[in-house]
C-alpha positions in Angstrom: -45.9 26.3 141.2 -46.7 22.6 141.9 -50.1 21.5 141.5 -52.6 18.7 142.3 -53.5 18.2 138.8 -51.7 18.7 135.2 -55.8 18.7 134.1 -58.9 18.5 136.4 -62.3 18.1 134.7 -65.7 18.8 135.5 -68.0 16.8 134.5 -67.8 12.9 133.1 -69.7 13.3 130.3 -68.4 11.9 126.6 -66.4 14.9 125.7 -64.6 15.0 129.4 -64.0 11.5 129.5 -62.2 11.4 126.5 -59.9 14.6 127.8 -59.5 13.2 130.9 -58.3 9.6 129.0 -56.2 11.2 126.3 -54.3 13.6 128.4 -54.0 10.8 131.1 -52.5 8.7 128.2 -50.0 11.7 127.0 -48.4 11.5 130.5 -50.7 14.3 132.6 -51.9 13.6 136.1 -55.7 13.7 135.4 -59.0 14.0 137.9 -62.1 14.2 136.8 -65.2 15.3 139.2 -69.0 14.1 138.6 -71.8 14.2 140.7 -74.4 12.5 138.7 -73.6 9.9 136.8 -70.7 8.4 135.0 -71.2 9.3 130.7 -73.2 12.1 130.9 -76.3 12.6 129.4 -75.7 10.5 126.4 -75.2 7.3 128.1 -77.4 8.1 130.8 -80.6 10.0 129.5 -79.8 10.6 126.3 -78.9 8.8 122.9 -78.1 5.1 123.9 -81.1 4.6 126.4 -83.2 6.5 123.8 -82.2 4.6 121.1 -82.8 1.2 123.7 -86.1 2.4 123.7 -86.6 3.1 119.8 -85.7 -0.6 118.8 -88.5 -1.2 121.4 -90.7 0.4 120.0 -89.8 -0.7 116.3 -90.8 -4.3 117.2 -94.2 -3.6 117.3 -94.2 -3.4 113.4 -91.7 -6.0 112.8 -94.3 -8.5 114.7 -97.3 -6.9 112.3 -94.9 -7.3 109.1 -94.3 -11.0 110.3 -97.4 -12.7 108.7 -96.1 -11.7 105.4 -93.4 -13.7 105.7 -95.3 -16.8 107.3 -94.7 -16.2 111.0 -97.8 -16.8 113.1 -97.5 -14.6 116.2 -99.9 -15.1 119.1 -100.8 -13.3 122.3 -97.9 -10.5 121.8 -97.4 -8.6 124.6 -95.5 -5.3 125.2 -94.1 -4.8 129.0 -92.8 -1.5 129.5 -91.4 -2.2 132.5 -89.7 -4.6 131.4 -88.0 -2.8 128.8 -87.0 -0.1 131.7 -85.8 -2.5 133.6 -83.5 -4.1 130.7 -82.9 -0.5 129.7 -81.1 0.1 133.3 -79.3 -2.8 133.4 -77.4 -1.9 130.0 -76.7 1.5 131.3 -75.3 0.3 134.5 -72.9 -1.9 132.3 -72.0 1.2 130.2 -71.5 3.4 133.8 -68.7 0.8 134.8 -67.1 0.6 131.7 -67.1 4.1 132.1 -65.1 4.3 135.5 -62.8 1.3 134.6 -61.6 3.2 131.3 -61.3 6.4 133.4 -59.2 4.5 136.4 -57.0 1.7 133.8 -55.9 5.7 132.4 -54.9 6.3 135.8 -57.5 9.1 136.3 -58.3 10.1 139.9 -62.0 10.0 140.2 -63.6 12.6 142.6 -67.3 12.3 142.9 -69.3 15.2 144.5 -70.5 18.7 142.2 -67.2 20.4 141.4 -67.0 24.6 142.0 -64.4 26.7 140.8 -62.8 28.4 143.6 -60.1 30.6 141.5 -58.3 30.3 138.3 -55.8 27.3 139.0 -58.6 25.8 142.4 -61.7 23.7 142.5 -63.9 22.3 145.5 -65.5 18.4 145.5 -67.4 17.7 148.8 -65.5 20.4 150.3 -62.0 19.5 149.7 -59.8 21.7 147.1 -57.7 20.8 144.9 -55.4 23.0 142.7 -54.6 22.5 138.8 -52.7 23.8 136.1 -55.4 23.5 133.8 -59.1 23.1 134.3 -61.6 21.9 131.8 -65.3 22.6 132.1 -67.6 19.8 130.4 -70.5 20.2 132.3 -73.2 19.1 129.7 -77.0 20.9 129.2 -80.0 20.5 130.9 -83.5 20.4 130.0 -85.7 23.4 130.3 -89.3 24.3 130.4 -91.8 27.3 129.4 -93.1 28.8 133.0 -96.8 28.0 132.3 -99.6 27.6 134.2 -98.9 24.2 135.1 -95.2 23.5 134.3 -95.1 21.4 137.7 -97.1 18.6 135.9 -94.4 18.3 133.0 -91.7 15.8 132.7 -89.1 16.4 130.1 -86.7 13.6 129.0 -84.3 13.1 132.3 -87.6 11.9 133.8 -88.8 10.1 130.6 -86.6 7.1 131.0 -88.1 6.2 134.7 -91.6 6.0 133.9 -93.1 3.2 135.5 -95.2 2.2 133.2 -96.0 3.4 129.4 -99.0 6.5 129.7 -101.9 5.8 127.7 -101.9 9.2 126.3 -98.9 11.1 125.7 -98.6 14.8 124.4 -94.9 15.7 123.2 -94.2 19.4 122.8 -91.2 20.7 120.7 -90.3 20.1 117.2 -86.4 19.2 117.3 -84.9 15.5 117.1 -85.9 14.9 120.9 -89.5 15.4 120.2 -89.9 13.9 117.3 -88.0 10.5 118.6 -89.8 10.3 121.5 -92.8 11.1 119.7 -91.9 8.0 117.6 -91.4 5.4 121.2 -94.0 6.1 122.9 -96.1 6.2 119.5 -94.7 2.7 118.4 -95.0 1.4 121.9 -99.1 1.6 121.8 -100.0 5.1 123.4 -102.3 7.7 121.6 -99.6 10.2 121.2 -100.1 14.1 120.2 -96.8 15.8 118.6 -97.6 19.6 119.1 -95.1 22.0 117.9 -95.1 25.7 117.7 -93.5 25.8 114.0 -95.2 25.1 110.7 -92.9 21.7 110.5 -90.4 19.9 112.6 -86.9 19.3 112.5 -86.0 23.0 111.3 -82.6 23.0 109.4 -82.9 19.4 108.1 -83.8 19.2 104.5 -87.1 20.6 103.4 -88.1 17.4 101.5 -87.1 14.9 104.4 -89.0 16.7 106.9 -91.9 16.4 104.8 -91.4 13.1 104.1 -91.0 12.1 108.0 -94.3 14.3 108.3 -96.3 11.8 105.7 -95.0 9.0 107.4 -95.6 10.0 110.7 -99.4 11.0 109.9 -99.8 7.4 107.7 -98.5 5.5 111.0 -101.9 7.5 113.2 -99.8 9.6 115.3 -101.8 13.1 115.6 -99.2 16.4 114.1 -99.9 19.4 115.8 -98.6 22.2 113.8 -98.6 25.6 114.4 -99.9 25.1 118.1 -98.6 25.4 121.9 -99.4 24.9 125.0 -101.1 27.9 127.6 -101.7 26.1 130.4 -102.1 22.6 132.0 -104.0 21.9 134.6 -104.9 18.2 136.2 -108.3 16.2 136.0 -110.3 14.9 138.9 -110.3 11.1 137.1 -106.6 11.7 136.6 -104.2 12.7 133.8 -104.2 16.2 132.7 -105.7 18.8 130.3 -103.6 20.8 128.1 -105.6 24.1 126.7 -103.5 25.5 123.3 -103.5 29.0 122.9 -105.8 28.7 120.5 -108.2 27.5 123.2 -108.7 24.0 121.9 -107.5 21.2 124.4 -105.7 18.1 124.8 -106.0 15.4 127.1 -102.8 13.0 128.4 -101.7 11.1 130.9 -98.1 12.5 130.4 -97.1 16.1 128.9 -93.8 15.6 127.6 -91.5 18.7 126.7 -88.6 18.5 125.0 -88.3 22.4 123.3 -84.5 23.0 124.2 -82.1 22.9 126.5 -79.4 25.1 128.4 -76.2 24.9 129.6 -75.4 23.1 132.9 -74.2 25.9 134.7 -75.7 25.8 138.0 -73.5 26.4 140.6 -70.4 26.2 139.1 -68.3 29.5 140.6 -68.2 31.1 137.0 -68.8 34.4 138.3 -66.3 34.3 141.5 -63.4 33.9 138.4 -64.8 36.1 136.2 -66.0 33.5 133.2 -67.7 35.0 130.2 -71.3 33.8 128.8 -71.9 34.3 125.2 -75.1 35.9 124.2 -77.0 32.6 124.4 -75.8 31.6 128.1 -73.2 29.3 127.0 -69.8 30.0 128.0 -67.7 32.0 125.5 -64.3 30.4 124.1 -62.1 30.9 121.6 -60.5 27.9 118.7 -58.5 26.4 121.6 -61.5 25.8 123.7 -60.3 28.7 126.2 -61.8 30.7 127.8 -62.0 34.4 129.0 -59.7 32.8 132.0 -56.8 30.9 129.8 -56.3 28.3 132.5 -59.7 26.9 132.4 -61.5 25.6 128.8 -64.6 24.3 128.4 -66.0 21.9 125.3 -69.3 20.7 124.6 -72.9 21.4 125.1 -71.7 24.3 127.3 -70.4 25.9 124.9 -73.2 25.4 122.2 -70.9 24.8 119.1 -72.7 21.9 117.8 -74.6 19.9 120.4 -74.0 16.2 119.6 -71.9 13.5 121.0 -68.9 13.0 118.5 -68.9 16.5 118.1 -67.5 16.6 122.0 -65.3 13.6 121.5 -63.9 15.2 118.9 -63.2 18.8 121.3 -62.4 16.4 124.3 -59.5 15.2 121.8 -58.4 18.5 120.9 -58.2 19.9 124.1 -56.0 17.1 125.2 -53.4 17.5 122.1 -53.4 21.0 122.6 -52.3 20.9 126.3 -50.2 17.8 126.4 -49.4 16.5 122.9 -49.8 19.7 120.7 -47.4 18.0 117.7 -50.7 16.5 117.1 -53.2 18.9 117.5 -55.8 18.9 115.2 -58.7 21.8 115.2 -62.0 20.2 115.5 -63.6 20.3 112.1 -67.5 21.8 112.3 -68.5 20.7 108.6 -70.3 18.2 107.2 -71.2 17.0 110.1 -73.6 13.3 109.7 -76.5 13.1 111.5 -79.4 11.0 112.5 -82.7 11.2 113.8 -83.8 7.7 115.3 -87.4 8.2 114.9 -89.6 5.6 113.1 -89.2 5.5 110.2 -84.8 7.1 110.8 -83.7 10.0 108.9 -80.0 11.4 108.4 -78.3 14.2 106.6 -74.8 14.5 105.9 -73.7 17.9 103.9 -75.6 20.6 102.8 -80.0 20.5 102.7 -81.3 21.9 99.8 -82.3 25.0 101.1 -78.7 25.7 102.1 -77.4 25.0 98.9 -79.3 27.6 97.3 -78.8 30.4 100.1 -75.2 29.5 99.3 -75.7 30.9 95.7 -75.3 27.0 94.2 -76.9 26.3 91.0 -78.4 22.7 91.8 -79.1 19.3 90.2 -81.4 17.3 92.4 -81.8 13.8 92.6 -84.4 11.7 94.6 -86.1 8.3 94.8 -88.9 7.3 96.6 -89.6 3.3 97.1 -91.2 0.9 99.2 -88.3 -1.0 100.9 -87.6 -4.4 99.8 -88.8 -5.9 103.5 -92.4 -4.4 103.2 -93.2 -6.3 99.9 -95.0 -9.1 101.5 -96.5 -7.1 104.1 -99.6 -5.0 104.4 -96.8 -1.7 105.4 -97.0 1.4 102.9 -93.9 2.9 104.6 -91.7 4.6 101.5 -88.1 5.0 101.6 -86.4 8.6 101.0 -83.3 8.7 99.6 -81.9 12.7 98.0 -78.3 13.9 96.6 -77.8 17.7 95.9 -75.7 18.1 93.8 -73.4 21.4 92.2 -74.5 21.3 88.8 -71.5 23.0 87.3 -68.7 21.3 89.7 -70.7 17.8 89.7 -69.6 17.6 93.5 -72.0 16.0 95.7 -73.3 18.7 98.2 -75.7 16.7 100.8 -76.6 13.3 101.0 -80.1 12.6 102.6 -82.6 9.7 103.9 -85.4 8.9 105.5 -86.0 5.2 106.2 -84.8 1.9 107.7 -81.2 1.7 108.8 -80.8 5.8 107.3 -78.1 6.6 110.0 -75.9 3.0 109.1 -76.4 4.2 105.2 -75.4 8.1 105.4 -72.3 7.3 108.1 -70.7 5.8 104.9 -71.4 8.2 102.5 -70.0 10.9 104.7 -67.0 9.6 104.1 -67.2 10.2 100.6 -68.8 13.6 101.0 -66.0 14.5 103.3 -63.7 13.3 100.6 -65.0 15.5 98.0 -66.7 12.8 95.8 -68.5 14.1 92.5 -71.7 12.7 91.1 -69.9 10.8 89.1 -68.0 9.2 91.4 -71.3 8.2 92.8 -72.2 6.8 89.2 -69.2 4.4 89.3 -69.6 2.8 92.4 -71.0 -0.5 92.1 -74.1 -1.1 94.2 -74.7 -3.9 96.4 -78.0 -5.6 95.5 -80.6 -5.4 97.0 -79.8 -3.2 99.5 -81.6 0.2 100.0 -78.2 2.3 99.6 -77.6 0.7 96.4 -80.1 3.4 95.5 -77.3 6.5 96.2 -75.4 5.1 93.6 -77.9 4.0 90.6 -79.9 7.0 90.6 -78.9 8.5 86.9 -81.8 11.3 86.3 -82.2 14.4 88.1 -85.6 15.4 89.5 -85.0 18.7 88.9 -81.9 20.9 87.3 -81.5 24.6 87.8 -81.6 27.1 84.9 
């Protein structure tokens, strides 16, 4: 049978665009259907604009520290609308780049909502197209709880388009989106409450880093409400909202932001009509080659719910393109030792095993830690401290995990991820000369363990 396309991708996010571009470069005839925006969540309402807002929030700290270096900053004012306008211009530029990348690769762009018709057909804006292979890469979508007053809640989708900075904000959640947005709002000058139902945010990260970040956010004046949750939200006559917690206490705010999880974006995709199976969490079930229960239909990224990070979606998209159209170059995606960063203020980043994970796996550990005040802050009144940590197997000397909380953590851990991926030992770290004076050199000057398992 002759098809309109060799590959039709539903969703122009990071993973879908990567798969489409490289499949086209491998000689396939490719189309991408997108109803919302090119670049997906990451470019439009995710990691890219979020980090731009983090940069904006961080300037408040920079301005406050400038006096220690002889700078007098008079009359500094912050304008949220300017930040959002400039952010929007940058996102529009990136949208154009994504479009050019696809068109220059020979990919056909189909504007409209795509829906599966059968195992080889997709309808887009009342036009039906056929494809030998179909790839679902529609990403995720914020979800909020069904509580009284949920209509007053905003999510990350809306937060990037707020016309003005709220004076009082409640951020609900304990994951990286919640912590990052709490840092943004607080850093820009809003009175910020972070409400989380658990004992401590960022579950899954190293416990020492989580506690360190809690201490630093508390030191900065953020209100942290752990073991707390909102029962209902009511508008106030004078404006704003009253949030009633499950324990009866109340908080008032002008904006209530929820980051309590994301769901796969599968709305009106026609999965039932072709018999695509979901896993027990509601994500699309796929095999090791990202094939669904219908072999001609594949899925990658947040819709399969493995590791919901942009670089992972990119790797999955590349794997699909190679598997289908250049199998001799195919390499499976390795989900081990994925470096991650939290762009809170201060930043936090990790690669490898946390201390808790390493113990569960049965390793006898040597833990190396250092806490210090960054050199940049020594001429200022800022008391923020940096934490670096190595988790080492005491028997093999292999470094199992590398963790940091402090300025530029993501930049530093990215480089160290190569060493961890290569199986570096603590001896190799010790034999590596540092760049002086930097915070990064602390990782190669840790000589005495803070504790060793017996």
